[in-house]
C-alpha positions in Angstrom: 13.9 -44.7 6.4 15.4 -43.4 9.6 18.4 -41.1 9.1 20.6 -39.6 11.8 23.3 -37.1 10.8 25.8 -35.9 13.4 27.8 -32.7 13.2 29.9 -30.4 15.4 32.8 -32.5 16.2 36.4 -31.3 16.0 39.7 -30.8 17.8 39.8 -28.8 21.0 42.2 -28.3 23.8 41.5 -29.7 27.2 39.1 -27.5 29.1 37.4 -26.4 26.0 33.9 -26.8 24.7 32.1 -28.3 21.7 28.4 -28.6 20.8 27.3 -31.7 18.8 24.1 -31.8 16.8 22.1 -34.7 15.4 19.5 -34.1 12.7 16.9 -36.8 12.6 14.5 -37.7 9.8 12.3 -40.5 8.6 10.1 -41.1 11.7 8.0 -39.3 14.3 10.9 -37.7 16.0 9.3 -36.4 19.2 8.0 -39.8 20.3 11.3 -41.5 20.8 14.1 -41.6 23.2 17.4 -40.3 21.8 20.9 -40.8 22.9 24.5 -40.0 22.5 27.1 -42.8 22.7 30.9 -42.7 22.1 33.6 -45.1 21.2 37.3 -44.5 21.7 40.0 -46.5 19.9 40.3 -50.0 21.4 37.3 -49.5 23.7 33.7 -50.5 23.6 30.9 -48.1 22.7 29.6 -46.5 25.8 26.5 -44.5 26.6 27.1 -40.8 27.2 23.6 -39.3 27.6 19.9 -40.0 26.8 16.8 -37.9 26.6 13.2 -39.1 26.7 10.3 -37.8 24.7 9.3 -35.7 27.7 12.8 -34.1 27.9 14.1 -36.1 30.9 17.8 -36.7 30.7 20.3 -39.2 32.1 24.1 -39.0 32.0 27.0 -41.3 32.4 28.8 -40.6 35.6 31.9 -39.6 33.7 30.2 -36.6 32.0 27.8 -35.5 34.7 28.1 -31.8 35.4 30.1 -31.2 32.1 27.8 -32.4 29.3 24.2 -31.3 28.7 21.9 -33.1 26.3 18.8 -31.3 24.8 16.3 -31.7 22.0 14.4 -29.3 19.7 11.3 -31.1 18.5 10.5 -28.3 16.1 13.8 -28.9 14.3 14.0 -32.7 14.8 17.4 -32.3 16.4 19.2 -33.3 19.5 22.3 -31.6 20.9 25.2 -32.4 23.2 26.8 -29.4 24.8 30.2 -30.5 26.1 32.3 -28.4 28.4 35.4 -28.8 30.5 36.6 -31.4 27.9 39.2 -33.9 28.9 41.5 -36.1 26.9 39.4 -39.0 28.0 36.5 -37.6 26.1 38.3 -38.2 22.8 36.1 -40.6 20.8 33.8 -41.0 17.9 30.4 -39.7 19.1 27.2 -41.4 17.8 23.6 -40.3 17.9 21.0 -43.0 18.3 17.2 -43.3 18.1 16.1 -45.8 20.8 19.4 -47.6 20.6 18.2 -49.2 17.3 19.2 -46.7 14.6 22.6 -45.0 14.6 24.3 -42.2 12.8 27.7 -42.4 11.2 29.4 -40.5 14.1 31.4 -37.3 14.5 34.9 -37.3 15.8 35.9 -35.4 19.0 39.5 -35.0 19.8 40.7 -33.4 23.0 44.4 -32.6 23.4 
């Protein structure tokens, strides 16, 4: 049973930073691509960042240079370090395993 639990969301002023975490369990964590997606009210869910099993990352153009995704295979966790946050970053952020399993999301609000 795959389980993904996000944490670290909150409210922050524009220009601030947050670090999201996603704890994974129920499968061989290190073998899979992981990702962060987000969905703002009235908008479709969009990809934010992905990280392969070898640690290679890929980012949406809108967050390049501001967000950094990483993984700790010893803890079965992935992270999203978000800096220089903008109001457009306000959304519910989801962690995903191979775009097939999803967490419940953590809210990020930038004002």
